[in-house]
Each structure stands twice: as structure tokens, then as C-alpha cells.
N, C-alpha and C positions, 0 to 999 in steps of 0.2 A: 297810473302813473308814472314818470318819467325816471333814469336813472337817478335814485336818490333826492326824489323830492321829498322835501321836509327831514332828512336826513342831516347831521350835523355838521354841516360844511361850507355853509352861507347864511349871512345875515337872516335875523327873523325877529318878527314880531314880538314885543313885549307881550309875556305870557296874559296881564291883566286884559289885554286887548281881544285875545283869542278867549280868553274866558269870560270877558263878558259879550263881547259877539254870542258867543252861544249859548249862555244863560236867555237870552233874550228870547228863544227859542222856546224854552221848558214853560212857561205859561202857555203856549197853543200847542205842542210836538205832539199831544195824543189826540188832537182833533186837526190838526191841516196836515198837508203834505210836508216834507223835509225834503227841499233838495240842496245838495250842499257841493257849489260849481269846486272845480280843483284848478290849479293854476301850478304852472311850472314852474321848479327852481332854478336859481341859476347856474345850477353842473347841469345842460344837457347835452347828452352824447347824441350824435349825429349817427342815425343808425338808417341803412339802407336797403331795401329790398327789390330781388328783382323780380322783375314784371313776369307771370306764366300764365298767361288767361285760362281759367274753364269753363266748362259748361257749367252754367247754372242750372242750379235746381230746386224743387220744390216739395214739399212732404205735409203732409197735414199734421198738425200738434196736437197731442192727445193729452198732455198735462206738461206743467210746468213748475219749477220750484221759484215759487215767490223771492228767494234770494239773488236772483239774476236780476232785479229793478237794485241795483245796489249805484250809491255814488264814492268817489275818492274826494275825501278833505285833506289837503295841502295847506299842513300850518307852517308851512315857510314861504307863502304869498306877501307879495310886498306890497300890498298895502291890504286897506280894513278889510279880514276876513269876511266874505259876503256870508250871514245863514240867511238864505231867503226860504220863504212860503210864500206856497202857489198860493192858487183861487180858492176860497172855501167851498167853492161848488166841484172841487174836485178831493173831499173831505176823505172819500172811501178809499185813495189810493194812495196810500203811503209808501215810500222806501223803506226798503226793507233790512237793508246792509251797506254797512258805511267802513270805508276804508280809509286809516290815517296815519301818517309817521311822527310821531310827537318828540320833537327834535330835544335835544339833552339840557337845551336853556332854562326848561319848564322845571319852573320849583315845582317841589310833591306838591304843595298847595293846589297848584297849578294842574296838574296831572289828576289829581283826585277831580278836581269838580268837570272837567270833561268826562272823566270815565263816569261820575255818575249823571253827567247831561246825556250820555250816550244809554246812561242804563234807561234815563227818564223818557228818552226817545222812544223807547219798546225797538231796538232798532239792533241786527247783530254786527259788532263791531271785528273786524279785522286790523292788526294791530300790526304795523311793520317794527321790526326792531331796528336796531344798528348793526350792521354790520362788520365783519372784519377788519375793512378798511379803516375803522372808525375809531378814535384815542379812547379809553377808557369807555369801552361799546360793555362791556359787560355792568360796570357798575351803575352806566345810565337805564340799559336794559333792565337789570333788578328791579330798579324804581319805577318802569314803566309796569313792568309786571305784577308789583306789590299794588300799585293803583289801582288797577285795572281789577282786579283779582279782589281787592276792598271792596268796590262798587259791585262787580259782579258774581257777590260770594256765591260758589253753588253751582255759578252756572260754567258752561263752557266757552269761555273766551278762546280768538281764534290769534295766532299771531305768526306772521309770515318771516322769516330770518331774511333780512338783506333786500334790495329791492334794486333789482335788474344789474347784478353784478358782472355779468357775462358783457353786458354793453361795454363794461370798463376794464377789460379782456383778462377777467378772473376764471383762470380755469374752473371745469368743473371738478379737478380734484383738489382743488387749492380750497375752492368753495365748500366743501363737503367737511374737509378739514376742519374749517372754521366751525360748520354744524357740527360736530362731532368732541369738539372743544366745550361750548356755547350749548346748546338745549340740555345734555344732561343734567347741569346745574339750574338754569330754567325751570325744567321739570319738578327739580325738589322743591322749589316757589309755588310752584300750580302745578301739582299731579292732575287735575280736570281739567287742565288746560288743551288745547289741540294744536301742535305744531308745522309749519305749511312750508315746504321749498319746492324747487327752488329757486322762484322769481324770477325767470329768465325773459326779458323782454319780448323773445315769443319764441316758436315751438323749437326747441332742438333738441333729437330724438338722443343722440350721443349722449349731451350733457347731462340730459333726464337718465338716460342708464345707466351713467356712470355714478349720479348721484343716488339714486337705488339699490343700486350695489352692495355701495361702502357708506351709507349713512348712517351711521349709529347713538342715537336710534333712529329705526324707520320715520318717515313722514305720516303725520293723521292726515295729512289730504296731501295733494300736490297745488301747486300752481304757477302760472306762468300768462305771459300777458299777450295780447292779439291786438294786431292792425294789420289792412288785408292790401295797402299800397302807401304809396308816398302821394303827396300832395297834390303833382304837377302830373299826375297820371290821368290815365282816360276814364272816364266813370265807369265806363262797363267793368274795364280793366278791377276797380274796385270793388264794385257790387261783384263781379264773379267768383273774384280769390276769397271771397268769406267761405263759398262750400272748400275751400281746402282748412276750414277751423276745424271741422266733423272729420277727417284724416286725422288734424293732430291728437283730435278726445281718443279716436278710436287706436290709434300707437300707442298715445298714452297708456290706455285700460291692458294692452298686450303687452307693453314695458312691467307695469305694474303686476300682473299675476306671473307674468316671466321672472320676475328679480325678487317679488314679495311672496310671490303666493295668494293673494289675492289684489283685491281693488278697493282704492278709497275715493273719498268722494273730487271732484277736478274743481278748480275755483278760478276763475279768470279772472286776475286782481284788477287789471285795468284792459281796458277795450277802448277802440276809435278807431277810425276809415283811415287815418294816418298818426303815425307817432310825431310829425312833422305841421301836424293841420295848424294853420293859422290865421285868425282873423280877416284877413282880407285875401286870402286863399280863392278862386275861383271855384271850389267846392262848397267852400264854407259859406258863399255867397248865393249856392244853388238849393234852393228850398228842397226843390223835387229832390234829386241827389240824395240833400239828409233824409228826408224824410223817407226813400226807397231803401237809405242804406242802412238807417237804425233798424227800419224793421225788419229788412231781411237777416240782420247782426244776433235782432233778439230772437226770432223766428229761431235760426240754427242752434242759440245758445238752449233753447228750452228742446227743442228735438232732441238735441242730443245729450240730454239730461245733464246738463251745467247745476253743478249744485248752486252755486255762489259766482256774479260778477258784476265788477265795479267799471261801470262808465268811469270814461277818463277824459278831460276836457280838453286835453293837451293847451298847443301856445297860445290859443285865444279864447275869446269871452263867446265867441261865434258860436261853438260846440258845447256850452255850457247848459245844462236843462232848462234853466233860469236866467231872465233877466236882469240886473240889478234892481229892482222895480217887483220882483218876487212874481212875473208877468210870463208864461211861459212862451216859451223857445221854439224851435222848430224841434230838434232833438228830444227837448221835455214834452210839447204835445205828441212827439211820436210814441213816445214812453208810455202816456198815458193811454193812449188810442189805445197799443198792445197790451198794456197789461190789464185792459178791461176787456179785448180779444180772449185773452190768456186765462184768465182765472175769473173772472165773474161772468156767473151766468144769465146770457141775456136772451139765449133763446132755446130748444130743445138741444139744436145739434151744437150750443157750446162747451168748451170741454174746463171743465174745473180740478185741479189738484194744488197741492202742495208738497215739499218735499218731509221725509219724517230722516233722523239721524242717522239711525243704523239699519231700521226696514225697506225693506221695496218698495218703492213708487211706482205700478204699472197703472196698465191702462188698455188691459187685454180682458178677455171673457175668461173667467178662471174657474175649475173643479171646488174649490170650495165656497164657491158660493151657495150658503145651506139653503136659502128660502126662497128663492125665485128658477128654479133649474135652471141654476148656468144664465141667466138673463141679466146680474149685475157686471160690470165691467168694472175690477177692482183700479179702486184710487192710491189707498193710504193702507197700508199695515204695516203696525206701529207697535212692538213689544213694548214701549213708553219703559225706558231704560235709560232713559239718557235723554237732557233737552233737546227739542226742537221745536217741532208745533206747538208741544205741551211743553210751557216753560216754568221755570220756577218763581214763585211770587207770594209774597206777605203782605199782608194788611192784620197791621198791628191791632188798629181802635174799631176795625170790626170782630178782628178775632179770626180770623183764619189765615191758612197755608196751605200751599203746594208746594213741594217738593219730591225732588229722585231721592229714592235713598233704597239698599238690599234689593234692588233690581226692579223697581216699581216707581211709580208716581201714585204720591201721599197726599190726601187732599184731610186738613184736619177743619174742624170749627170749632171753638173751645167759647164763646159766646153762647148762650145756649137758650136765648130768648126766640124761640121759632126763626134761626138762622140759617139761607141758604148760601154755602161760600162755591160761588164758582171758578172754573181756571180752563181757559175755551182756546180753542186753535188756530187763534189769529184770525187770517181773512180764508182761509179756507170754507168755503161755502156753494152749496148749490140747492135744487129744488126740491129735485127726486133723487133717493137715495137708499140704500141699506148700512143701518150703524149699527156696529156692536161695540161692545166694550165688557171685559170680565173685570167685576169689582169684589171685594172681600172686605167684608166690615169686620177693623177691628175691636172697637167699643163704640159706645154712644147707640145713635137713633137710625138714622138712614143715610143713604146715599144714591147717586146714581146718575143717567145721562142728559144733559140738553141738547134738545135739537131745534134747527130751525130759531135762532138764538139772537138778540138782538140788545147788545152790551148798553149801547141808550137808555134804553127802557126797561133792560131788563124781561121784554116782551119772550114769548117763543115757548114751549113746547118741554117739560119736567117729566123724565119718565123716572118713577121713585121706587127703590127698593130698601126696606124697612127689614130691621135685626128679628122682629115680630112676626112674621111673614106677613105683612103690606105690602102691596101696590099701590102704585097712584099713578096715573095720568094728570096729568094738570096743565091747561091751557092759559096762558098769562097774555091778555091784550095791553097789560105793561107790567109794572114792578108792583103792584101795589092789589089787584086784582085778578081772580080767577075762578075759570070752569072744573069741574070735577068732572073728568072724564073717564076714571076708573078710579075706586077708592077702596079694596077690599081684600080680601085673602087671597092669597095664589099657591096652590098646592105645587104648582113645579117651582116654587121659590125656595132657597134652602134658609131655616131659619138658623136665627144665632150669628157667634161669632167665631171670625175665621171658616168659615164657611165660603166656597167659591158661587158667582153665579155669572152668568155670560147674557148680559143685558143686548133685546135686537128689535129695533125698529125697522119698519117698512115703510115709506113715505111715496103716496102715490098720487100727486094731488091734493085733494080733502082727506083722502085716505089713508089711515095710517094705522098698524098692522104692526100689534104688539107680542114678543117672545120674549120667554124666559127657559133657558138653558136649552135652548131650540125648541123649544114648545109651544105653540102661539096659544095667548091667553084674551087673546079679544081684540077685534077690527072694528073702527073709530072713525067718523064721519064728522071732518071739525074745520071753518076758513080761519079762524082765528091769525094764522100766518101759513105762508106758502113760501117762505126764503128766510135763509139765513145763516149764521154759523152755528160750529161745534163743538159742545164743553163736555166737562164731566163737573161733578159737585160733590159736596159731604153738607147735611144737614143737619142743623142740632135741634131739637125740638123737648129741651129738658136735660138734656147729657151733653157732655163734651164727645165730639163725634168724630173719629178719625177713620176712614175708609181709601185702602188703597187699591190701583187700576192696571190691567198689563191689557194686552193684545185689541189694544184696538183697529179693526178694520172698518173701512169706507168703501162703500161699492155705488157707482154712479148708476143711474139705472135710464 
């Protein structure tokens, strides 16, 4: 998004137009892809970049955060805000993150409706706050934060302070002074929220260093924007300069360690080939260039472990992900193809992974694989102490809830007529894997892990551990029928409440090996399902049940 797109310095749509457009998505957001084109506000700063071609590089991608597949929603558009859905054939490819900048003239009711819509879309929001140049910024930011927190109660909403202040000649010192004044007050309103800066229009090491050295409080994550060229440069220069992003990300991490003594997540909250891309420039009309450039950009974000990134449409619809009728544009088709390559298991050589909020996400063989003598490649190492892969979820009608509390992930089921309540890890899935999780039953009946799970029909495998010492492996071809592969007392299972048990499954083809507390309890052959996602559950068979989960590890085989 360009300087202050969406901030309160130009005319905006009436709030009811925005909310009405967003509301149209709610009925199908859980089934279809949501791609939200972004537009440039009337206040655009000319940004110049000096061409310095670099050598093209390519590296294999072993893991990717699904949040790099994000888009910008600009609420300051000078036309009806388009919230379009893609073809139903792309149902398995959702946009995972949405960045937006609510203008200050939105009423409280509209803000809350927008927040609830984002919540129902099951995307991770990145919300741009008004900056120190905006009159009454604190009052507006207070309303924005309260509205978002009311919708995302218990979840970590991300807030960016300002938007490309450096492009308006705001110094790092001045920006940081504004941060130091505003963020402590906003943190009081949202103690669990994450605040990001300095949101520069390009990577500026000196600007970032000054910010990191003087920001009080320190940023929870850092963000900036990336463009590789101007719209009239040679195509090859634009492609090759994507390689500069790698150096920018590495430099940012070195600065974080030098100034803060730690690294936090990197978010590229707006990116495209040029900040001044336009509907009629030569590049936007060159489908081959657009495909190659977007593919390389997404690969670079993935290779460098960027936590989240949001595509920016810039000055014209030619770089939108979808056309107004909902069909995929060339950038949108590239998004889809790259998403499939990076995050869906289509062949044995595909690589699947997703990020965790604070744990490590790697793709290297590690000595901690205790099940197959180091044959596994660790994908996820999540202590389950804060939301990301697993998120807060409440289903009052069903009687289930998943919440983070006391440093663990709690799943409860209070309606007791033989009900399971599942909480899944989103789109992360692979066919052959090791999946382990630590479970502690606090009360009630049973809990466990589900794998090769399909949320649409509740098919998959459920590895159940009960307080009475019974262990089960149930194969569900659908939600209403199952086959018992295991159902018996197991000596390795610690019985009763407040007892920790480490459950694990090694899944290779149709062979399923089960472990409890690192002791193998059985090997089973079954062909019910060969692929799916990962979930955790609590099960109530007559008693209100609550279980806590910690330390999920997933290895790819």
C-alpha cells in the first residue's frame, strides 16, 4: 500500500458502502477464496529507485508461511470497494492475511462490522493505525483497536503504526517519538496485540536501526515494503533486483540481534514490482513478465522465512489478483500456482509447512526425531503458548471451545452426548509424517490428536487417549461412521487427571505406527485416508471434558 493509502487525508466511501461490500463475502468466505484488490489513495508520493542490477539466484524452497499469501484492502478506494471471490474450483487456496487501513470517518458500528467480517473470513488481520501526522490520531486509533479487539477477543491482532512515513520525509527520530507516545497507551487497550513498525516504503537500514535502538516499547514484529524497480525499467533489472530482498531481510535480522538482542518476525506488508505500476505500463501488459516476476517474488519471500506479506495492487487494476467479475488475473493465477507448489503435497518432492507464532519452523533433519532414527525433516516445533497455527475457537451451540491460557492450548467440550470438538492447524497438510503432541486431561473423558483430517466431512484418523487408560485409533471415512483399529487399555498411558502423555503417530502410506510416551503401542494398516490436515480434540462421552495441549512437533517423511 502506498503512502497513507486509507489514512484520513482524502475523501472516503460511506461506511455503509464498505460494510455492505464486505458483508457480501460472509456467506461464502469459508468456502471460497477471498482476494481483495487494493487501490491507491489520492495522496501518492513519487518514489524513485536507482537501478542496480544483480545476479539472479534460485534456491529450493523447503518451507513457506501461508501468511505470505496476503493482500491489501484499501478502504479509501474511489469506487465501490470490490470484494471478489475466485472460482469455486480454487476452494482450497484461501488468502491467509489481509492488511487494511480504516479511515477515521468510519463509525463505530462500521468498524465492528469490518472486524467481525475479517474474523469470519478466518484471515490474519494487519491493521494500519493513524500516524502522528493525522489530527486526532489517538482518538481514531483507540476506536480502531477497541473494534478489532472486540471481534478478535483472545487472539493476537497485528497493528502497524503509520504507513510509509519515510516517503513523506518523516525522520526515523520523529517517527520513533510518535511511536513512543502512542504505542504504550494502545498496549493498555490491547495487552495481547502485536505492534509493528517502522513500515517504511523500502528497506532502509539506518532508519530501522534508529527505530530499533530507540523504540519504547520495542516492536513485536518489524515491517517494511518492497518494490524492485520503476515501471519503465528493463524487465530483467526488475526480476534480478528481487534478489536484493534477501539481503534486506538478512540485514534486518542482524540489526535486530545487534540492537534488541533477539529476532522478531519480518512482515513485508506491501510488495509489487513497482510502486508506480499502472494499468497501461508495458510490464502490466506483459503476462510472461508478470508471471515470472510474481513467482520469483513469492519464492524469495518463502526462501527467506518471511512471516507474512501482502500483495499491493498499486496504481492500476492490471496487478490485482482478480478481475471485477471474480476471475483470476495473471498475478492471481501465479499466486494460486505458487501456493500449490509451496503448501500442498502433490508429489513426494513437494514441501509442506506453515509458520508458528513463536516456535521454530525449519526444514532440516534434526536429532530430536525419536521415532525413525533421524529420517524425519522437522516442519513444525510449536509450544502452543500463543495463537498461530492453532487459534482460538468457540462453538457455543456445539459446546466446544479452544483457547490459549496459562501457557498452553486448552480444548473443552461441555455438551456430553458423545461429542468431539476439533481445533485444526489450518491448511498445513502432508501425506507422510510424524505428528506428536503433549496432552494433559484436566477433567472428563478423553482427548487426542487427529490426522489426515478433512474438516468438510470430518473424515480422518483419531488417536484417542482417555483418563481411564483406554487408547483408541478410529478411522472415519465420514463424520458418522468409523472403524475401530485400536480400542483397549494401554500400559504406557498415564491414567487419571493432570497427567502428561506424549501421543505420536508415524504415518507412511497405509501404515500407521502409534506411540505413547515414546513407547510403540501398535502398527496398523488402513486405507481410509492418505492425506489431510492436523487437529487436536477433546471428547465428552458423558462428562464435561477439558484437556490442555503443548509441544506439537511435525516431521515430514
